[in-house]
N, C-alpha and C positions, 0 to 999 in steps of 0.2 A: 764628727760625721755629718754629710751632707743633707739638707733637708729640703724636699719639694714644698714650695709654699703655694705656689699658684699654677697647677699644670694648665696647659692650653686646653680647651674645648672644641671640638671638630666641628660644633653647630654654630660657632662665631663667624660667620664669612659672608660676603656680598658678591655678587656678580654682575657685571654689566657689558652690554652689546652695544657698541656705538657705530651707526647710528641703529638705533631700535628702541621700540616701546614695551621692552620685557620688564616685568616685575621681578626685582632680584628676590623677591621672597618666595616666588613661585619655585626656584630651582631649590630642591631640597638635598641635593647631593653633588658635588662636581669633584671630578679627579684632576688635579693639576698634572700636566701632561709632562714626561720625562724629558730629559737631555743627555744624550749620549755622545761621548766622540769616540770615533772609530780609532781601534788601536792599530796603527800599520808597522807590519813588521819589515826590518831592515836586517840584510846579514852582516855580521861581524865575522871574526875569525872562525869560532866554532859555537857561537850562539846568536839568538836574535837580539836587536835593539828595536824596542818599540816606541815610535813618536805618535803625537797626536794628528789624527787624518779630520775628515769631515764630521761636521756637527748635524746630529740627526734630533729633530723635535718631535715627540709622540703627538698623539691625538688627545683631546680633551673629552671627557664624557659627562654630559649633563644630564641629571634627571629632573625633571621638571612636573610638578603636581598639576593637575589637571582640575578645573574648577567648574562647576555648574551654572557658571554666568553666560554660558553659549560655546560654540564651537571656536579653538584657538588653533589657527591655521597658520601661525607666525613662522615657526621652523619649515613646514610644508612649502610655504609661500618663498622662502629665502631660497631653499633647496631648489625649486622650480626656476627661479631666477639664475642659478648656476648651469641646470641642464634640465629643459622641460622635455619630457619624453613624447608630450603630445604636439608641440610645434616642433620639435627636432633642433634643437638649439637652445642658447642661452646666453646671456650677457658676457661682456669681456670680466675677466677676473679683476680688474680695477673697480669694476662696478658691483660686484657682489662679495668680494672679500671685505672683512670687517675686523674690527678691533675689540676683543673681548678681554677685561679686566677682572681678577680675582682677587679680591682683598680679604685678607685673614683678618680678624677683629680681636681685641683684648678681651677681657672679662665684662668691661664696662659697655660693651657693643659699639663703641665709636672710635676708640684709640685703633690706630691701624699697627699692626704687627708686621705682617708681609704684602706685598702687592707684587701679582705676576701680570704683565701685560702682554697678551697673544697676540701678535701681529698677523695679518693675512688669514683670518679664520673663516672657515665655510662649511655647511654642513655635508658631511659625506654619509652619513647614516641616521636614518631616524627609525628606531627600534619598534618593534610591534607592541601594541597595547594588549595588556592581559586583562579580560575580563571573566569574572568567575561569580555564579550567583551564591556561592558558598563562601565567600571571602568578603570580609569588612573592612580591607587595607584601602588606603587611599589609592585612585588611579594614578598612575606615572606614567609619562612621555620622557623615553630615553633618547637622547640626540648625541651623536658624535660628530666633532666637529675638528678637521685637518687643521694644522697651524704651520704657518711659514717660519717664525722666529718667536723666541719667546724673551722678554726682559724683564730682568726681576729688580725692582725697585726698594 
């Protein structure tokens, strides 16, 4: 009979955005994007044959804790560099797209189990912050990043 000796824990991960001064410990939750191959149908005599088509990469969602050390406008400033509603434009994609690295760590907190490198990432959505006088939970900021390509190391 097979036994599970050391199951992986969800909380052992790190995230880096290059170039950026994001503290990786502020990220409380991250969802690694899905990779989907389109199935393309071709006709054969009386049935379909499916072959692989285009690759689609999903978005990454980061939930980041908000600290009391002051305003944190990192994601707002990054999003404004993509498209600023006030000035009516933004930077070129090569200037605002960044590399995001998500690393899954072993139980020792330093050994690397998996690494996903997300290329061409930029913020498409900054979630609304929920404030509630009857709640003791931490204040979280949710950010969705669009991704051009994912490399798994």
